[in-house]
N, C-alpha and C positions, 0 to 999 in steps of 0.2 A: 578414414577408407584408405588409402595408401597403403598401411599398414598390413593389408596382404600382399601385399607385393615383395615377394622371396625370390631370394637369390637363385638364377635358373642354371648358371655356370658348372662347370666341370662334375656336375654328378651323375651314378650312373646308378639308372639307365639316362639318359640322357632327357632335357625337357624333353615334356610332349606336344603337339599342336595346341594341346588345353589348355595348359600352364602355358605356353605365353601369353594363345589368347586370353586369360584369363588377370596377367600382367598388363595390358594393352589395356584396355579396357578399366582395369582399377585406375592407372595413369591418366585416361582421358575423365574422366570419372569425379578426380580430383582434379584437375587442368580448368574442365568442365566448371565447376566448382556444384554439379547437379549429378545423380544416379540415372534417369532419367532426365533424357532431354524431352521437348516441346516437338508435338507432329511438323513443324517447321522448324528444326533442329536433326530429325533425328535422319535425316543424311548425313548430312556431316557431319554429326554422332559420330554412328558404323562405317562410313569412310577413313574419319583419321581414326577410329577401331582396328581397322582392317591394314590402312598403312605402320601404323606402329607392331602393328605384331609382325606384318612382311618386314619390314626395318629389323624386329627385335630379335628375327629367328636368324635373320643375312648375319645380323652381328655372332649371335651365339656360333650359329656354320663359324663364320672366320676365328674365332677366336684360338690361340693359344696357349698351352700348358705345360708342365712340368710336371706339375703337382700334379700326387694321385688322386681321382676321382672320389670324392668323400660318397658316402654310404644315405642315403634319401632316410632312415631306417635312424639311424643313430644319432646322425643332424633333428631328427623331431623327437628324440631320445634327450637329444641336450638340450633342446627347443622347451621341452614340456619341465623336465628338470628347474630352468632357469626359470620360466613361470610359476614355479609351485616357491621356491626361493622368492619368488617377487610379488608373489598372491600369497602364500601359506599355502600351507596343503591342502586340501579339499575333506 
């Protein structure tokens, strides 16, 4: 489940709200052990996603780096190349 959480810091353009929320959702899914909560737990699940996304956005806004920002396209190409080596070219 958590393999979909990606590094969000130090990219240009900055992480979008959707990316932050997706990472929060994956985190809550992982720690709760369910991908879709029951009706009884739905409110707590959604509240946790919202709070974690909020805290994550604050963290990203507060982090400082002196390294140059990474390019999303270049990083995606590197990941694709690593996957090709690991799993074989399709």
